[in-house]
C-alpha positions as CSV (number, residue, x, y, z in Angstrom):
1,X,188.5,81.4,28.1
2,X,192.5,82.0,27.6
3,X,194.4,82.3,24.6
4,X,196.1,79.2,25.7
5,X,193.2,77.5,26.5
6,X,191.5,78.2,22.9
7,X,194.6,76.8,21.4
8,X,194.7,73.7,23.4
9,X,191.2,73.1,22.4
10,X,192.4,73.1,19.0
11,X,195.6,70.9,19.4
12,X,193.1,68.4,21.1
13,X,190.5,68.6,18.2
14,X,193.4,67.6,15.9
15,X,194.7,64.7,18.3
16,X,191.4,63.3,18.6
17,X,191.0,63.4,14.8
18,X,194.4,61.6,14.5
19,X,193.5,59.3,16.9
20,X,190.1,58.9,15.7
21,X,191.9,57.6,12.3
22,X,194.4,55.1,13.9
23,X,190.8,53.7,15.6
24,X,189.0,53.6,12.6
25,X,191.6,51.6,10.8
26,X,192.0,49.0,13.6
27,X,188.6,48.8,14.2
28,X,187.7,48.2,10.6
29,X,190.2,45.7,9.8
30,X,191.0,43.7,13.0
31,X,188.5,41.3,12.6
32,X,189.3,40.4,8.9
33,X,193.2,40.3,9.9
34,X,192.3,38.0,12.7
35,X,190.0,35.6,10.3
36,X,192.1,35.8,7.4
37,X,195.6,35.9,8.4
38,X,195.5,33.7,11.5
39,X,192.5,32.0,11.3
40,X,190.7,32.8,14.0
41,X,187.2,31.3,15.2
42,X,184.6,32.3,17.2
43,X,186.2,31.1,20.6
44,X,189.6,32.0,19.8
45,X,188.2,35.6,18.7
46,X,187.0,35.5,22.5
47,X,189.5,34.1,24.1
48,X,191.6,37.4,22.7
49,X,189.4,39.6,24.6
50,X,191.3,38.7,27.7
51,X,194.8,39.8,27.0
52,X,193.4,42.4,24.5
53,X,191.4,43.9,27.5
54,X,193.7,43.1,30.2
55,X,195.3,46.6,29.9
56,X,192.0,48.3,30.3
57,X,191.9,46.4,33.6
58,X,195.0,47.5,34.7
59,X,194.6,51.0,33.7
60,X,193.7,52.2,37.1
61,X,197.4,51.4,38.0
62,X,199.1,52.5,34.8
63,X,197.3,55.6,34.5
64,X,196.9,56.6,37.6
65,X,200.8,55.7,38.3
66,X,201.8,58.4,35.1
67,X,198.9,60.7,36.0
68,X,200.4,62.0,39.5
69,X,203.7,62.4,37.9
70,X,202.7,63.9,34.5
71,X,199.6,66.0,33.5
72,X,196.8,64.5,32.0
73,X,197.8,65.4,28.4
74,X,201.6,63.9,28.6
75,X,200.1,60.8,29.8
76,X,198.1,61.0,26.7
77,X,201.2,61.1,24.6
78,X,202.9,58.5,26.2
79,X,199.8,56.3,25.5
80,X,199.7,57.3,21.9
81,X,203.5,56.1,21.5
82,X,202.8,52.9,23.3
83,X,199.9,52.4,20.5
84,X,202.3,53.4,17.6
85,X,204.6,50.6,18.6
86,X,201.5,48.1,18.9
87,X,200.7,49.0,15.4
88,X,204.1,48.8,14.0
89,X,204.4,45.5,15.9
90,X,201.4,44.2,14.0
91,X,202.4,45.5,10.8
92,X,205.9,44.2,10.6
93,X,206.6,41.5,13.7
94,X,203.3,39.4,13.7
95,X,204.1,35.9,11.6
96,X,202.2,34.1,14.2
97,X,199.2,34.2,16.1
98,X,200.9,34.6,19.3
99,X,203.3,37.3,18.6
100,X,199.8,39.0,16.8
101,X,198.6,38.7,20.2
102,X,201.4,40.4,22.2
103,X,201.3,43.2,19.7
104,X,197.1,43.4,20.3
105,X,198.4,43.8,23.9
106,X,200.5,46.6,23.6
107,X,198.3,48.4,21.4
108,X,195.6,48.1,23.4
109,X,197.3,49.4,26.5
110,X,198.1,53.2,24.8
111,X,194.5,52.9,23.5
112,X,192.8,52.4,27.2
113,X,195.3,55.0,28.7
114,X,193.6,57.3,26.4
115,X,189.8,56.2,27.5
116,X,190.7,56.9,31.0
117,X,192.0,60.2,30.6
118,X,190.5,61.9,27.6
119,X,187.1,62.7,29.5
120,X,188.7,64.2,32.4
121,X,191.1,66.5,30.0
122,X,188.0,67.5,28.0
123,X,186.3,68.2,31.1
124,X,189.0,70.7,31.9
125,X,188.5,72.4,28.1
126,X,184.5,72.9,28.5
127,X,182.8,75.5,30.5
128,X,180.4,74.9,33.5
129,X,177.1,73.5,32.2
130,X,178.6,73.1,29.2
131,X,180.4,70.0,29.4
132,X,178.4,67.9,27.1
133,X,178.7,70.0,24.3
134,X,182.7,70.2,24.5
135,X,182.9,66.2,24.8
136,X,180.5,65.6,21.9
137,X,182.7,68.3,20.0
138,X,185.6,66.0,20.4
139,X,183.9,62.8,19.9
140,X,182.6,64.3,16.7
141,X,186.6,65.2,15.9
142,X,187.4,61.5,16.7
143,X,184.6,60.3,14.6
144,X,185.7,62.5,11.8
145,X,189.1,60.9,12.3
146,X,187.2,57.5,12.5
147,X,185.8,58.4,8.6
148,X,189.3,58.8,7.7
149,X,190.7,56.0,8.8
150,X,187.6,53.6,7.5
151,X,187.9,55.5,4.1
152,X,191.7,54.6,4.1
153,X,191.2,51.1,4.7
154,X,188.4,51.3,2.1
155,X,190.8,53.0,-0.7
156,X,194.0,51.1,0.2
157,X,192.0,47.5,0.1
158,X,190.7,48.7,-3.8
159,X,193.9,49.8,-4.5
160,X,196.2,47.0,-3.2
161,X,193.9,44.4,-1.9
162,X,193.5,43.8,1.7
163,X,197.3,44.6,2.6
164,X,197.2,44.6,6.6
165,X,200.8,45.3,6.7
166,X,199.8,48.9,5.2
167,X,196.6,49.2,7.1
168,X,198.5,49.3,10.3
169,X,201.7,51.2,9.1
170,X,199.2,54.0,8.2
171,X,197.7,53.8,11.7
172,X,201.0,54.0,13.2
173,X,201.4,57.3,11.5
174,X,198.2,58.9,12.5
175,X,198.9,58.3,16.0
176,X,202.3,59.9,15.7
177,X,200.3,62.8,14.8
178,X,198.3,62.3,17.6
179,X,201.0,62.2,20.1
180,X,202.6,65.7,19.3
181,X,199.5,67.5,19.5
182,X,198.8,65.9,23.3
183,X,202.4,66.6,24.0
184,X,201.9,70.4,22.9
185,X,198.7,71.1,25.3
186,X,199.4,73.3,28.4
187,X,196.2,72.7,29.8
188,X,196.5,71.2,33.5
189,X,200.3,72.1,34.2
190,X,199.7,74.0,37.4
191,X,196.7,71.8,38.7
192,X,197.1,69.5,41.7
193,X,198.2,65.9,40.7
194,X,195.1,63.5,41.3
195,X,195.3,60.6,43.6
196,X,196.1,57.5,42.6
197,X,193.0,55.5,43.9
198,X,189.3,56.7,44.7
199,X,186.9,54.5,46.0
200,X,183.3,56.2,47.4
201,X,179.9,54.6,48.0
202,X,178.4,58.2,46.4
203,X,179.9,56.7,43.1
204,X,178.0,53.4,43.2
205,X,176.0,53.9,39.9
206,X,178.7,55.4,38.4
207,X,180.7,51.9,39.1
208,X,177.8,49.8,37.6
209,X,177.1,51.9,34.7
210,X,181.0,51.2,33.8
211,X,180.5,47.8,34.4
212,X,177.3,48.1,31.8
213,X,179.4,49.9,28.9
214,X,181.9,47.1,29.7
215,X,179.4,44.6,28.4
216,X,178.2,46.4,25.4
217,X,181.3,47.3,24.1
218,X,182.0,44.1,23.8
219,X,178.8,42.4,22.3
220,X,179.3,45.4,19.7
221,X,183.3,44.9,18.7
222,X,183.9,41.3,18.8
223,X,180.4,39.7,18.2
224,X,178.4,42.1,16.2
225,X,181.4,42.4,13.6
226,X,181.9,38.8,13.9
227,X,178.3,38.2,13.0
228,X,179.1,39.9,9.9
229,X,182.4,38.5,9.0
230,X,181.9,34.5,10.0
231,X,178.4,34.1,9.3
232,X,177.9,36.2,6.5
233,X,181.2,36.6,4.9
234,X,181.4,40.4,4.5
235,X,184.4,41.4,3.3
236,X,186.8,44.3,5.1
237,X,186.1,46.7,2.2
238,X,182.3,46.3,3.2
239,X,183.0,46.6,7.3
240,X,185.1,49.9,6.1
241,X,182.2,51.2,4.6
242,X,179.4,50.3,7.5
243,X,182.7,52.3,9.9
244,X,182.8,55.3,6.9
245,X,179.0,55.7,7.5
246,X,179.1,55.5,11.5
247,X,182.0,57.5,11.7
248,X,180.2,60.2,9.1
249,X,176.8,60.4,11.1
250,X,178.9,60.3,14.2
251,X,180.7,63.7,13.1
252,X,176.9,65.6,13.2
253,X,175.6,62.9,15.9
254,X,178.3,63.4,18.9
255,X,178.2,67.5,19.1
256,X,174.2,67.4,18.9
257,X,174.3,64.4,21.4
258,X,176.3,66.2,23.7
259,X,173.8,68.9,23.5
260,X,171.1,66.5,24.3
261,X,172.9,65.5,27.2
262,X,173.2,69.2,28.6
263,X,169.7,69.8,28.2
264,X,167.6,66.4,29.1
265,X,170.5,65.0,31.5
266,X,172.3,61.6,31.8
267,X,169.4,59.6,33.6
268,X,167.0,59.8,30.7
269,X,169.7,59.8,28.4
270,X,171.6,56.5,29.4
271,X,168.1,55.0,30.1
272,X,167.1,55.5,26.5
273,X,170.6,54.0,25.4
274,X,170.0,50.9,27.1
275,X,166.3,50.2,25.5
276,X,168.0,51.0,22.1
277,X,170.7,48.8,22.8
278,X,168.2,46.0,23.8
279,X,166.6,46.2,20.4
280,X,169.5,46.2,18.8
281,X,170.8,42.9,20.2
282,X,167.8,41.5,19.3
283,X,167.9,42.4,15.6
284,X,171.3,40.5,15.9
285,X,170.1,37.4,17.3
286,X,166.8,37.2,15.0
287,X,167.5,38.9,11.5
288,X,168.1,35.7,10.0
289,X,164.9,34.2,10.9
290,X,162.5,37.0,10.6
291,X,163.7,38.8,7.4
292,X,164.7,37.2,3.7
293,X,168.6,36.8,3.3
294,X,169.0,40.2,1.3
295,X,166.9,42.1,3.9
296,X,168.1,40.4,6.8
297,X,172.0,41.3,5.9
298,X,170.7,45.1,5.5
299,X,169.0,45.3,9.0
300,X,172.4,43.9,10.3
301,X,174.2,46.5,8.5
302,X,171.2,49.3,10.1
303,X,172.0,47.4,13.7
304,X,175.7,47.9,13.2
305,X,175.7,51.5,12.3
306,X,173.3,52.7,14.7
307,X,175.3,51.0,17.5
308,X,178.1,52.7,16.4
309,X,176.9,56.0,16.3
310,X,174.8,55.7,19.8
311,X,178.3,54.8,21.1
312,X,178.7,58.8,21.6
313,X,176.4,58.7,24.3
314,X,179.4,57.2,26.5
315,X,180.3,60.9,27.2
316,X,177.2,61.0,29.7
317,X,179.1,59.2,32.0
318,X,181.7,61.4,32.2
319,X,179.3,64.7,32.7
320,X,177.6,62.6,35.6
321,X,180.8,61.8,37.4
322,X,181.6,65.5,37.1
323,X,178.0,66.4,38.8
324,X,178.2,63.8,41.5
325,X,181.8,64.4,42.1
326,X,182.5,64.9,45.9
327,X,186.0,66.6,44.8
328,X,187.1,67.5,41.4
329,X,190.3,65.7,42.4
330,X,188.6,62.3,42.1
331,X,187.5,62.9,38.4
332,X,190.5,61.5,37.0
333,X,191.2,58.7,39.6
334,X,187.5,57.5,39.0
335,X,187.4,57.7,35.4
336,X,190.7,55.2,35.6
337,X,188.6,52.9,38.1
338,X,185.9,52.9,35.9
339,X,187.6,51.9,32.9
340,X,188.9,49.2,35.1
341,X,185.6,47.9,35.8
342,X,184.3,48.0,32.5
343,X,187.4,45.9,31.6
344,X,186.7,43.4,34.4
345,X,183.3,42.4,32.6
346,X,185.2,43.1,29.3
347,X,187.8,40.2,29.8
348,X,185.4,37.3,30.9
349,X,182.2,38.1,28.7
350,X,183.7,37.2,25.6
351,X,184.8,34.1,27.0
352,X,181.2,32.9,28.2
353,X,179.8,34.3,24.7
354,X,181.9,32.6,22.7
355,X,181.2,29.4,24.5
356,X,177.5,30.2,24.0
357,X,178.0,30.7,20.4
358,X,179.7,27.7,19.8
359,X,177.8,25.1,21.8
360,X,174.4,26.9,21.7
361,X,174.3,29.1,18.6
362,X,174.8,33.0,17.9
363,X,171.8,34.2,18.7
364,X,171.9,33.2,22.3
365,X,174.6,35.9,22.6
366,X,172.6,38.6,21.9
367,X,169.3,37.3,23.6
368,X,171.6,37.3,26.8
369,X,172.9,40.7,26.2
370,X,169.3,41.9,25.3
371,X,168.6,40.8,29.0
372,X,171.6,42.5,30.4
373,X,170.5,45.9,28.5
374,X,167.2,45.7,30.2
375,X,168.7,45.2,33.5
376,X,171.1,48.4,33.0
377,X,168.3,50.5,32.4
378,X,167.2,49.6,35.6
379,X,170.4,50.7,36.8
380,X,170.2,53.8,34.9
381,X,166.9,54.9,36.0
382,X,168.3,55.2,39.6
383,X,170.8,58.0,38.5
384,X,170.1,60.7,40.6
385,X,172.2,64.6,40.3
386,X,172.9,66.4,43.4
387,X,171.1,69.5,43.7
388,X,172.9,72.2,43.5
389,X,176.0,70.4,42.0
390,X,179.3,70.5,43.5
391,X,180.8,72.7,41.1
392,X,177.9,74.9,41.3
393,X,178.2,74.9,44.9
394,X,181.7,76.0,45.3
395,X,182.8,73.7,47.3
396,X,183.5,70.0,47.6
397,X,180.2,68.1,49.6
398,X,181.0,66.0,52.7
399,X,182.0,62.7,51.7
400,X,182.5,59.3,53.2
401,X,186.2,58.1,53.2
402,X,187.9,57.2,50.3
403,X,191.2,55.1,49.5
């Protein structure tokens, strides 16, 4: 690698740590913030996911529009500044629930552009055959940042109480650091601009996996946390501790899991992920019925941390896409479309899940999720990697027409 590439790797590692800290603060504090400050119930929490995930649904247009004009690193710098605006708005200009929703939407817009572009940018900084390792390193750096963010929430909560203004202002400061490092990166300066939009039947399994990730993310992010907050009345400092543990494990686990992806392949890794997710959902559904109250809470804590750690396996989607890509220029727009697909699910599922929670009981939310995870296992078993892989063959494969 050139000296510039090595420098860009360091900059992306620093940006990943800083953005991970911002995400760690937001993920730790949001559930309690909505519950304590704006008195959200389970149904309102489910409905919030529609505006919160709408930027993810639109990312194929927003990130695509910017990516054809600026390289990925510059677009990610813009995304960080949008996230900063949302953080400052939540801290200082959200006296009502409606204004809080507006600022969460702004925060989410920057957050989701990052989701679409971090994988393609990371691939450009990876050696052939070592994509999982490189993405795992960046994921580990993000987890290290999550560790810092969760730790910051814990320390602030112990010193000042649950001061959400301070939480979100600290998050804004971290995201400015991320923006500066992304802005200074040079990788991709001479690359051909990606297409606005790509749809190919060869990527059908990738699209299905993207939808499955949307389901997994929402069940964990919204209702996994909500079981702890609403049913067991867990305080924000305890959620911060769980995030801290999960992030700490991820610092080590993500690079290792990246190596595992390179070693055994995406098919087995993603299949195991779906099987484990089904078990985690059953723990959420039945822990209170199977265990004594204290033991049930510890079982839920364990499931929470395990699921957070296994989120690292989402990089297998990115490495799989690179291996099946008909044309390397397809990767960025197809990742954007994948984010849009997973958010089409993420926008609708929480509304249905909130209805289930209120009218049938929260256990049925997780029983349904477990059934979906088992269906996802069948999808992941359909993964096939072309041989030889397109990158190794040295030329794009013949393809069906794309949009």
